[in-house]
Steps between C-alpha positions, in 0.01 A plus 500: 500500500878474450708262709654633817877465476632398843846442645542292813835570669644271767851483641578136434310186404611285789276226632241672719137595525541857370692383195274209419184709539644777283587251226153348525337841473702602196426174320131471592362848436272513197727550197213668315500784754854517634844489339731394783877526538720385787815693597732333751858442611691193384596166653171415667384137515189592298678683216446217253133478593462870416684463169297195397173671588568854375784479248632846415253657743716371785764774522801446728679790668842366615562798729177438694626307805355428841771656721560872521772593246484875427679481163300201377181653637560813294564288190183303570298823531637623167432165329146480634432857394633426151274197456195687632564779246565264210195280564266786599324303769153618606547358850790375711436256782796442733572225753758448778693770683792582269301478174215677671712811558710505183213384276257764622750785463602373156132495398447851632807638321393326179154655516296180559140601570412250774726348767396213728707324764435178691642460849560126532679599819691809612867588463493639856428303815534504878809284492718753312728759656298821566696707248460236227131476565460878496673532160297219339175638641581852381571375148168315496316813618656706223429243230137462610443858380560395138291182526136489394405176679665295773398136512549305821449127548337537841315761700776482763743634238280807450502567872877466517558728199267772623654484847834568329335795320540345156232618260136582578211263579337559159812369323475153652323198355512151655545219247586177674794295383338207322582131469403232250246341733427199280867394504481453877146362540450125507865418425528119507843358582651194662638670812724208596652493152552877490667489841725217390614702195645770724633265767228529764364208708138419397343552844699802618324835561628759248535870568585714198596850401487637144692827463797675353801472731539871575486710822138599442391137542716430807575143389759449776210523748339200329814290565513604866125421534571155356747436781237584766229288338730201442603507867139413589404310180814320376322353196408842358649588161557853371528595135601838352398572142682796347849644466683828527779702663464349847541137389861469623398634844204262510720203410751603767232530768355158411844346547564694822170382653550141375175509304622359166283187541182702568525823298520470122563777247311414181581807289243659272242250375226504239274251684386729784143359508641152565751631757225677691298179507776312682525774765320473832580864583609789279716763675594854401740697721495826297584835661310704239271412211234615260269200493702179444336264252637191673256552787205509260638193322528317833142598586367352176722192549340447842830542688499691832721811509719642773635842411603841633249790506692680223291759313247321277548163669282600794226597255453134404650307794278554806671339794323182605232545233655473152855417616747592770707814556830513685709806582799614298808296599289332775641153450333332803157633395551371146605159631205479740249583228653256253476227764137597565428455129658156504333381820146642462346364173149603603596865534688472172190388317309809619785732410539341157131547425511866611813564296347353184202733527736795537666436163185469293419804285743785455818293548456323165771615259257548212287731712819692579562548126139612447533758778821635348340521155209694651750741655668550162163571336423758767837664432419508128163657574654768719734632229 
C-alpha cells in the first residue's frame, strides 16, 4: 500500500498546546505509512523545532498571519493552493482558525481528495461583538461543507459547534488533546531549591498560571485574583509562566496594585514539569478553550486546579470532585476557591486522586496519535 501524503497546516508555531500537539503528530506518525509535511506561517517560537525535525518538509508561508489582513490572507490562500497542487497531497489536515479556513479552501481548490480539520478551540465566542461572532460562525458553517471530518478535543466542543449549526453530527470525531504523561508523573525535584532559583521563599504557598498572555486567557484576572488572595494570605506567591501581547498591561497592573513582591512573570519556560511541582494551586482564567493541556498536566502532577467552565474544561474539571470551577471574571469566587485549596489539604488529596484517574487512558499523547492515524486509514479506505 503506498504512503499517504499528508499536509498539516497551522497558522503559526507559537508555544501552545495546539502547536505542540500538531508537531508531535507530524513527527510521530509511522513514516512507513505516512509522508507528512507541515505548512505554517513564520516567526513562531517553535519554527526551529519544525525545521530540525522535518527539514524541507517544513514549509513556511510568510503571508499566513494570525490577524485578519485581507491582502495577506489572499496571498496566503494562493500560496497554500500552489503548494497543495505542487505536492499533490492525498489529505490535508488543518489546525487553528485562520489556517483552518484558508487551508481547507486551498485544499479544495487544489483538488485534494480528503480534508480534515481539528478544532483546538473556536474562532467565535460569547465574548465577541455579535456582528463579529456572526461573521466568524457563518464562515465556519460554509467551510464545514467542504470538510470530510471535523475533529474536536472534547465532547463539549461538538455540542457548541452543532448548536452554532456548523457541520453535521456524522462529521464530528472526538480525539482528546494528549499530553506526555510520563514527563509529569513521579517528577522528583528539590522544591526549596527550585523556589529559590526563581526568587520564592521556601515555605510560601505558590499559585501559578501557565498561558499565553492574550485576551482569551484573561491573564489580567489572575493578577486581580492575586490581590484578593494576598489580602487574606500575605505569604502567598503568584507566578505567571508565558508571554504575549498583554504583557505590558499585566506589568502595569502589577505595579498599580503594588504586587511586585508577590507576582512574578517568568516568561516561557522549558521546565514545566518542575514548575508545576512547586505549585500548590494551578489556575486558568480562560474565557474560551478547546481542552487546555495545562489542566491535564496539573492533574498528572498532582496539583489542584481552579479554572473557569470554558468549553472542554468542564469536561475534565468537575467542581469539587476533580478540581474547582469559578465563573468567568468572578474574582471573589476564584480567590475563595484558591484559599480553600490552600487551607483544606484533606479535600485536596481526594481531588488529586480523582483528577489523576480522569487523565488515565485517552489523554495520553501517543494514544492521540494512534487515533489520528486510524482516522487517516479510514479516509484512505473510503476513497
